[in-house]
C-alpha positions, 0 to 999 in steps of 0.5 A: 500500500505504501509503495502504491501511494508513492507511485500514485503521487509520482504519477501525479507529479510527472503528469501535473507538475512542471519539472525537467521530466515533464518538459522532455515528455513530449519528446519521448518515443514509443518506448518512453525514452528520448532515444530508440534503444535503452542504454542501460541493458547494454551497459549491464551486459557490459559490466557483467562480461567485464567482471566475468572475464576478470574473474575467469582470467584470475582463476586461470592465473591461479591455476597456471602451474597445473595448465602450463604443460597444456598450454605449452603443448598447444603452443599458446605463448601466455604467462601467468602475469598475463592472466592476471594483467587481463584480470586486473584491467577487466575488473577496473574497466568494470568498475568504471563502466558500472557508474554509467550503468547505474546512472542510466539505469536510474534515468531510465527508471524515472521515465519508466511506464510499466504495464498495470495489473501485472505481477512478476514470476515471484509475485512482485509489482513493477514498482517493487521490482524497480526499487529492488532493482535500483537499490541492488544496482547501487549495492553492486556498484559499491561491491565492485569498487570494494573488489577493485580496491582489494584486487588493487592491494593484492596486485601492488601491495600484498601479493606483489611478490608472489606468482599468484596475485589473487587470494582464493578468498578473492576468487570465491567472493568473485564467484559468489558476486557473479551468481548474485549479478545473475539474480539481480539481473532477472529483476531487470529482465522481468521489468522488460518481459513482464512489465513492458518497461521501454519495450516499444511493441508492448507499450504500443499494444497496451495503448491500442496503437498499430505497430506498423505505424511506429515500427519499420 
């Protein structure tokens, strides 16, 4: 009930009170955005991909003594430090990109017009799902920053004289974070698939408009 009241007040604010959002409302497309393709989902996959590659290559570096003979047999000119370099720079890039991922997520969430009277697969409404997704995104940003600082200290301070730059605790934490990212990403996927948030075809159909008039 509290969330519903917040949404009602927000809807009134969006439709009746002059604000930067209402000023651009008439320039929004059928997907309720000022551009054709949502930016946030693409940055989300970039964040996840960079982080996953970073953890995967750090695993490869950690297990290098076991795989060294295989790599030499296959004539792959790779070194342990090379694996860890890829792990470090991908994690650094993931943390940097995630600032823009979260920023575009909140911008697109402010312009979201979810389909009414729909529940997600776990029984949540659109507003509840968006709130959890927004808060979770900020938490993941702070987690990635923490992981980057931890990784940097290992690389340049704690384990700078070790062949294996990362601890097993770091690798285990990275694996858990990847699983959390997958679960958190499901909330965003439900916003699109179940609630039609920024999905042009869904929004046109809900408003009784012909797809042929808007889609090529």
